[in-house]
DSSP file (Angstrom, degrees, kcal/mol; ACC not computed):
  #  RESIDUE AA STRUCTURE BP1 BP2  ACC     N-H-->O    O-->H-N    N-H-->O    O-->H-N    TCO  KAPPA ALPHA  PHI   PSI    X-CA   Y-CA   Z-CA
    1    1 A M              0   0    0      0, 0.0     2,-0.5     0, 0.0     5,-0.0   0.000 360.0 360.0 360.0 130.4   25.4   19.3  -12.9
    2    2 A S        -     0   0    0      1,-0.1     5,-0.1     3,-0.0     3,-0.0  -0.941 360.0-170.2-116.5 131.4   27.6   17.4  -10.4
    3    3 A T  S    S+     0   0    0     -2,-0.5    19,-0.1     1,-0.1    -1,-0.1   0.586  90.3  40.4 -94.0 -10.6   26.3   15.9   -7.2
    4    4 A I  S    S-     0   0    0      2,-0.2    -1,-0.1    15,-0.1    16,-0.0   0.295 118.6 -97.3-121.0   9.4   29.7   15.0   -5.8
    5    5 A G  S    S+     0   0    0      1,-0.3     2,-0.5     2,-0.0    -2,-0.0   0.523  77.6 132.0  94.8   5.8   31.7   18.1   -6.7
    6    6 A Y        +     0   0    0      1,-0.2    -1,-0.3    -5,-0.0    -2,-0.2  -0.802  27.2 177.4 -94.1 129.2   33.5   17.0   -9.9
    7    7 A E  S    S+     0   0    0     -2,-0.5     2,-0.4     1,-0.2    -1,-0.2   0.695  75.6  41.9 -95.6 -25.2   33.3   19.3  -12.9
    8    8 A N        -     0   0    0      1,-0.1    -1,-0.2     2,-0.0     0, 0.0  -0.989  60.7-164.1-128.3 125.6   35.5   17.1  -15.1
    9    9 A W        +     0   0    0     -2,-0.4     2,-1.7     1,-0.2     4,-0.1   0.264  61.9 108.7 -92.4  11.8   35.1   13.3  -15.3
   10   10 A A        +     0   0    0      2,-0.1     2,-0.3     3,-0.0    -1,-0.2  -0.386  59.7 101.9 -84.3  59.1   38.5   12.8  -17.0
   11   11 A V  S    S-     0   0    0     -2,-1.7     2,-0.8     0, 0.0     5,-0.1  -0.830  89.1 -80.9-132.4 170.0   40.0   11.3  -13.8
   12   12 A D    >   -     0   0    0     -2,-0.3     3,-1.7     1,-0.2     4,-0.4  -0.666  37.0-154.4 -75.5 112.5   40.8    7.9  -12.5
   13   13 A L  T 3> S+     0   0    0     -2,-0.8     4,-1.1     1,-0.3     3,-0.5   0.668  88.0  71.9 -67.3 -15.6   37.4    6.6  -11.3
   14   14 A A  T 34 S+     0   0    0      1,-0.2    -1,-0.3     2,-0.2    -2,-0.0   0.799 102.0  44.7 -66.4 -26.9   39.1    4.2   -8.9
   15   15 A N  T <4 S+     0   0    0     -3,-1.7    -1,-0.2     1,-0.1    -2,-0.2   0.539 102.0  69.2 -91.1  -8.4   40.0    7.3   -6.8
   16   16 A V  T  4 S-     0   0    0     -3,-0.5     2,-0.3    -4,-0.4    -2,-0.2   0.907  81.2-160.4 -79.2 -42.7   36.6    8.9   -7.1
   17   17 A G     <  +     0   0    0     -4,-1.1    -1,-0.2     2,-0.0     2,-0.1  -0.715  55.9  10.8  94.1-149.4   34.5    6.5   -4.9
   18   18 A A        -     0   0    0     -2,-0.3     5,-0.1     1,-0.1     0, 0.0  -0.424  57.4-169.2 -68.2 136.7   30.8    6.3   -5.2
   19   19 A V        +     0   0    0     -2,-0.1    -1,-0.1     2,-0.1   -16,-0.1  -0.085  54.2  92.2-119.3  32.9   29.4    8.2   -8.2
   20   20 A Y  S    S-     0   0    0    -17,-0.1     3,-0.3     1,-0.0    -2,-0.0  -0.891  77.5-101.0-124.8 156.4   25.7    8.1   -7.4
   21   21 A P  S    S+     0   0    0      0, 0.0    -2,-0.1     0, 0.0   -17,-0.1  -0.261  97.1  34.1 -73.1 164.2   23.5   10.6   -5.5
   22   22 A F  S >  S-     0   0    0      1,-0.2     3,-1.8   -19,-0.1     2,-0.1   0.873  77.0-171.0  60.6  43.1   22.4   10.2   -1.9
   23   23 A Q  T 3   +     0   0    0     -3,-0.3    -1,-0.2     1,-0.3     0, 0.0  -0.436  69.4  24.0 -64.5 134.3   25.6    8.5   -0.8
   24   24 A G  T 3  S+     0   0    0     -2,-0.1    -1,-0.3     0, 0.0     4,-0.2   0.362  98.5  93.0  91.6  -4.4   25.3    7.1    2.7
   25   25 A W    <>  +     0   0    0     -3,-1.8     4,-2.5     1,-0.1     5,-0.2   0.269  50.5 105.1-100.1   9.4   21.5    6.9    2.6
   26   26 A E  H  > S+     0   0    0      1,-0.2     4,-2.2     2,-0.2     5,-0.2   0.906  79.2  47.0 -61.4 -45.5   21.4    3.2    1.5
   27   27 A V  H  > S+     0   0    0      1,-0.2     4,-2.4     2,-0.2    -1,-0.2   0.930 113.8  48.0 -64.5 -45.5   20.4    1.7    4.8
   28   28 A L  H  > S+     0   0    0     -4,-0.2     4,-2.6     1,-0.2    -1,-0.2   0.906 111.6  50.6 -61.4 -41.9   17.7    4.2    5.4
   29   29 A M  H  X S+     0   0    0     -4,-2.5     4,-2.5     2,-0.2    -1,-0.2   0.879 109.9  50.1 -64.8 -37.5   16.4    3.7    1.9
   30   30 A V  H  X S+     0   0    0     -4,-2.2     4,-2.6     2,-0.2    -2,-0.2   0.923 111.2  48.8 -65.7 -43.5   16.3   -0.1    2.3
   31   31 A I  H  X S+     0   0    0     -4,-2.4     4,-2.4     2,-0.2    -2,-0.2   0.930 113.2  46.8 -62.1 -45.3   14.4    0.3    5.6
   32   32 A I  H  X S+     0   0    0     -4,-2.6     4,-2.4     1,-0.2    -1,-0.2   0.906 112.5  51.0 -62.5 -41.6   11.9    2.6    4.0
   33   33 A G  H  X S+     0   0    0     -4,-2.5     4,-2.4     2,-0.2    -2,-0.2   0.903 110.8  47.4 -62.7 -42.7   11.6    0.3    1.0
   34   34 A V  H  X S+     0   0    0     -4,-2.6     4,-2.7     2,-0.2     5,-0.2   0.910 112.5  49.5 -66.9 -42.0   10.9   -2.8    3.3
   35   35 A L  H  X S+     0   0    0     -4,-2.4     4,-2.5     2,-0.2    -2,-0.2   0.904 112.2  48.3 -62.6 -41.2    8.3   -0.8    5.3
   36   36 A F  H  X S+     0   0    0     -4,-2.4     4,-2.6     2,-0.2    -2,-0.2   0.921 111.9  50.0 -62.3 -44.4    6.6    0.3    2.1
   37   37 A W  H  X S+     0   0    0     -4,-2.4     4,-2.0     2,-0.2    -2,-0.2   0.923 113.4  44.5 -61.6 -47.1    6.6   -3.3    0.8
   38   38 A L  H  X S+     0   0    0     -4,-2.7     4,-2.1     2,-0.2    -1,-0.2   0.901 113.9  50.6 -65.2 -41.4    5.2   -4.7    4.0
   39   39 A G  H  X S+     0   0    0     -4,-2.5     4,-2.6    -5,-0.2    -2,-0.2   0.903 108.6  52.2 -62.1 -42.0    2.6   -1.9    4.2
   40   40 A W  H  X S+     0   0    0     -4,-2.6     4,-2.5     1,-0.2    -1,-0.2   0.920 109.9  48.2 -60.6 -45.0    1.5   -2.5    0.6
   41   41 A H  H  X S+     0   0    0     -4,-2.0     4,-2.4     2,-0.2    -1,-0.2   0.879 111.0  51.2 -65.5 -37.1    1.0   -6.2    1.3
   42   42 A R  H  X S+     0   0    0     -4,-2.1     4,-2.3     2,-0.2    -2,-0.2   0.930 110.9  47.9 -64.4 -45.3   -1.0   -5.4    4.4
   43   43 A I  H  X S+     0   0    0     -4,-2.6     4,-2.5     1,-0.2     5,-0.2   0.927 113.1  48.2 -60.7 -45.6   -3.3   -3.0    2.5
   44   44 A Q  H  X S+     0   0    0     -4,-2.5     4,-2.7     1,-0.2     5,-0.3   0.901 110.0  52.4 -62.5 -41.7   -3.7   -5.6   -0.3
   45   45 A Y  H  X S+     0   0    0     -4,-2.4     4,-2.2     2,-0.2    -1,-0.2   0.926 111.9  45.6 -60.4 -46.2   -4.6   -8.3    2.2
   46   46 A V  H  X S+     0   0    0     -4,-2.3     4,-2.2     2,-0.2    -2,-0.2   0.933 115.2  46.5 -64.5 -46.3   -7.2   -6.2    3.9
   47   47 A R  H  X S+     0   0    0     -4,-2.5     4,-2.2     1,-0.2    -2,-0.2   0.913 114.3  46.4 -64.8 -43.2   -8.8   -5.1    0.7
   48   48 A E  H  X S+     0   0    0     -4,-2.7     4,-2.7     2,-0.2    -1,-0.2   0.864 110.2  54.1 -69.0 -34.8   -8.9   -8.5   -0.9
   49   49 A S  H  X S+     0   0    0     -4,-2.2     4,-2.3    -5,-0.3    -1,-0.2   0.919 109.4  48.1 -63.5 -42.7  -10.3  -10.0    2.3
   50   50 A E  H  X S+     0   0    0     -4,-2.2     4,-2.2     2,-0.2    -2,-0.2   0.920 112.6  49.0 -61.5 -43.8  -13.1   -7.5    2.2
   51   51 A H  H  X S+     0   0    0     -4,-2.2     4,-2.3     1,-0.2    -2,-0.2   0.924 112.3  47.2 -63.0 -45.2  -13.8   -8.3   -1.4
   52   52 A L  H  X S+     0   0    0     -4,-2.7     4,-2.1     1,-0.2    -1,-0.2   0.864 110.0  53.5 -66.7 -35.1  -13.8  -12.0   -0.8
   53   53 A E  H  X S+     0   0    0     -4,-2.3     4,-1.5     2,-0.2    -1,-0.2   0.910 109.8  47.8 -65.3 -41.6  -16.1  -11.6    2.1
   54   54 A K  H  X S+     0   0    0     -4,-2.2     4,-0.6     1,-0.2    -2,-0.2   0.917 112.1  49.8 -62.4 -43.2  -18.6   -9.7    0.0
   55   55 A A  H >< S+     0   0    0     -4,-2.3     3,-0.6     1,-0.2    -2,-0.2   0.856 108.0  54.0 -64.8 -34.6  -18.4  -12.3   -2.8
   56   56 A R  H 3< S+     0   0    0     -4,-2.1    -1,-0.2     1,-0.2    -2,-0.2   0.851 109.3  47.9 -68.1 -33.5  -19.0  -15.0   -0.2
   57   57 A K  H 3< S+     0   0    0     -4,-1.5    -1,-0.2    -3,-0.1    -2,-0.2   0.530  91.7 103.9 -85.7  -6.1  -22.2  -13.3    1.0
   58   58 A M    <<  +     0   0    0     -4,-0.6    -3,-0.0    -3,-0.6    -4,-0.0  -0.370  68.2  19.1 -73.9 154.4  -23.5  -12.8   -2.5
   59   59 A G  S    S-     0   0    0     -2,-0.1     2,-0.6     4,-0.0     3,-0.1   0.013 101.8 -48.4  82.5 174.3  -26.3  -14.9   -3.9
   60   60 A D     >  -     0   0    0      1,-0.2     4,-2.0     2,-0.0     5,-0.2  -0.759  44.3-151.6 -87.4 120.0  -28.9  -17.1   -2.4
   61   61 A K  H  > S+     0   0    0     -2,-0.6     4,-2.5     1,-0.2     5,-0.2   0.878  93.6  52.2 -62.4 -40.8  -27.3  -19.5    0.1
   62   62 A E  H  > S+     0   0    0      1,-0.2     4,-2.4     2,-0.2    -1,-0.2   0.908 109.6  48.5 -64.6 -42.0  -29.9  -22.2   -0.4
   63   63 A R  H  > S+     0   0    0      2,-0.2     4,-2.4     1,-0.2    -1,-0.2   0.889 111.7  50.3 -65.3 -38.4  -29.5  -22.3   -4.2
   64   64 A V  H  X S+     0   0    0     -4,-2.0     4,-2.3     2,-0.2    -2,-0.2   0.935 112.1  46.8 -65.3 -45.6  -25.7  -22.4   -3.8
   65   65 A E  H  X S+     0   0    0     -4,-2.5     4,-2.5     1,-0.2    -2,-0.2   0.892 112.1  51.2 -63.4 -39.1  -25.9  -25.3   -1.4
   66   66 A K  H  X S+     0   0    0     -4,-2.4     4,-1.6     2,-0.2    -1,-0.2   0.914 110.4  48.5 -63.5 -43.4  -28.4  -27.1   -3.6
   67   67 A A  H  X S+     0   0    0     -4,-2.4     4,-0.8     1,-0.2    -2,-0.2   0.889 113.3  47.7 -64.7 -38.4  -26.1  -26.7   -6.7
   68   68 A L  H >< S+     0   0    0     -4,-2.3     3,-0.6     1,-0.2    -2,-0.2   0.885 110.0  51.8 -70.6 -37.5  -23.1  -28.0   -4.7
   69   69 A D  H 3< S+     0   0    0     -4,-2.5    -1,-0.2     1,-0.2    -2,-0.2   0.822 100.2  64.4 -66.9 -29.6  -25.0  -31.0   -3.3
   70   70 A R  H 3<        0   0    0     -4,-1.6    -1,-0.2     1,-0.3    -2,-0.2   0.833 360.0 360.0 -63.1 -31.4  -26.0  -31.9   -6.9
   71   71 A Y    <<        0   0    0     -4,-0.8    -1,-0.3    -3,-0.6    -2,-0.2   0.411 360.0 360.0-102.7 360.0  -22.4  -32.5   -7.7
């Protein structure tokens, strides 16, 4: 199966050009990748903040303060 129209690869590859699929989509793929990356970090930040807030509210506040004051 050829994505660029070559049936035989016994040619000078210097004259072929790009030999990968989705030629010309590089900029769009980078933009999509960066947006995905930023979105992923935002989702992780929100989820971890919720988790840390729950952990902060766990336990008896007076006992925690007493234990911290002891040291």
